[in-house]
C-alpha positions as CSV (number, residue, x, y, z in Angstrom):
1,M,0.0,0.0,0.0
2,S,2.5,2.6,1.0
3,S,5.0,2.0,-2.0
4,L,2.1,2.7,-4.3
5,G,1.2,5.8,-2.4
6,I,4.9,7.1,-2.3
7,A,4.9,6.4,-6.1
8,Y,2.0,8.6,-6.7
9,V,3.7,11.4,-4.7
10,V,6.9,11.0,-6.5
11,L,4.8,11.3,-9.8
12,N,3.1,14.4,-8.9
13,Q,-0.3,12.7,-8.4
14,A,-0.9,13.6,-4.8
15,A,-4.6,13.1,-5.0
16,G,-4.1,9.5,-6.0
17,A,-1.7,8.9,-3.1
18,I,-3.8,9.9,-0.2
19,G,-5.9,6.9,0.0
20,Y,-2.9,4.5,-0.3
21,L,-0.8,6.3,2.3
22,E,-3.7,6.5,4.8
23,K,-4.0,2.6,4.4
24,G,-0.4,2.4,4.8
25,V,-0.4,4.3,8.1
26,Q,-3.2,2.2,9.4
27,I,-1.4,-1.1,8.6
28,A,1.8,0.3,10.2
29,Q,-0.1,1.1,13.2
30,F,-1.7,-2.3,13.6
31,T,1.7,-3.8,13.2
32,G,3.6,-1.6,15.5
33,D,6.0,-0.6,12.8
34,L,6.9,2.9,13.8
35,Y,9.4,3.5,11.0
36,L,6.9,2.6,8.2
37,Q,4.1,4.7,10.0
38,G,6.6,7.6,10.1
39,I,7.5,7.2,6.4
40,N,3.8,6.9,5.2
41,L,2.9,10.1,7.3
42,S,5.8,12.0,5.9
43,Y,4.6,11.3,2.3
44,L,1.1,12.0,3.3
45,A,2.2,15.3,4.5
46,E,4.0,15.9,1.3
47,A,0.8,15.0,-0.8
48,H,-1.4,17.2,1.4
49,Y,1.0,20.0,1.0
50,R,0.9,19.6,-2.8
51,L,-2.9,19.8,-2.5
52,H,-2.7,23.1,-0.5
53,D,-4.3,21.2,2.6
54,F,-2.1,22.8,5.2
55,G,-4.0,21.6,8.2
56,K,-3.5,18.0,7.3
57,T,0.1,18.8,6.1
58,V,0.9,20.0,9.7
59,Q,-0.8,17.0,11.3
60,A,0.8,14.3,9.2
61,G,4.2,16.2,9.1
62,C,4.4,16.7,12.9
63,L,3.6,13.0,13.6
64,A,6.1,11.8,11.1
65,M,8.8,14.2,12.4
66,Y,8.2,13.2,16.0
67,L,7.8,9.4,15.5
68,L,10.8,9.1,13.3
69,E,12.9,11.2,15.6
70,Q,11.8,9.0,18.7
71,I,13.2,5.9,16.9
72,A,16.5,7.7,16.0
73,S,15.8,7.7,12.2
74,T,17.2,10.6,10.4
75,S,14.4,10.5,8.2
76,W,12.5,12.8,10.6
77,R,14.5,15.7,8.9
78,Q,12.1,15.3,5.6
79,S,9.1,16.2,7.6
80,A,10.9,19.0,9.4
81,G,12.0,20.4,6.1
82,L,8.5,20.4,4.7
83,L,7.2,21.9,7.9
84,T,9.9,24.6,7.8
85,V,8.9,25.3,4.0
86,L,5.3,25.6,5.0
87,R,5.9,28.0,7.9
88,G,7.9,30.2,5.6
89,K,5.2,30.1,2.9
90,V,2.3,31.0,5.4
91,G,4.3,33.0,8.1
92,D,4.9,32.1,11.8
93,E,1.5,33.3,13.0
94,A,-0.5,31.2,10.5
95,F,1.8,28.1,11.1
96,Q,1.2,28.4,14.8
97,A,-2.5,28.6,14.3
98,L,-2.4,25.6,12.1
99,L,-0.5,23.6,14.9
100,V,-3.0,24.4,17.5
101,Q,-5.8,23.5,15.1
102,Q,-4.3,20.1,14.6
103,R,-3.6,19.6,18.4
104,S,-6.7,17.4,19.0
105,T,-5.5,15.1,16.3
106,I,-1.9,15.0,17.2
107,I,-2.1,14.5,21.0
108,P,-3.9,11.3,20.9
109,V,-1.1,9.8,18.9
110,I,2.1,11.3,20.4
111,G,0.7,12.8,23.9
112,V,0.9,16.3,25.3
113,D,4.7,15.8,25.9
114,G,5.1,14.8,22.2
115,Y,3.2,17.8,21.0
116,D,5.3,20.1,23.3
117,H,8.4,18.6,21.8
118,L,7.5,19.6,18.2
119,P,8.7,23.2,18.3
120,S,12.1,22.1,19.6
121,L,12.5,19.5,16.8
122,L,11.8,22.3,14.2
123,E,14.3,24.5,16.0
124,M,16.7,21.6,16.0
125,Y,16.4,21.0,12.3
126,Q,16.9,24.7,11.5
127,G,20.0,24.9,13.6
128,S,21.7,22.3,11.8
């Protein structure tokens, strides 16, 4: 599922990718594979970004960034980069509003501590 979704993103067919990537996230959650879950979320964020759905971009991007960083995968930087680009595009205030808007969908997955850690991950990415 996820490979097909990733292929759609790579081929600039974001709308076609979303269903496959969402299914890939569900399968990875079921199996407990945090890496695969994070990768699917990362590409899902990219697909939503290309469709200009910035709320869902923030949701998927933040979850991907956090989950991948927690398992010490350098792949977290892909989502951090996308979120940094989005923040530059919409501005700090609008980005913070999007983050707050997605809070209720992010916290059930990574908890309050995870949510509170997101800004420091973005700072760590920008500092490197």
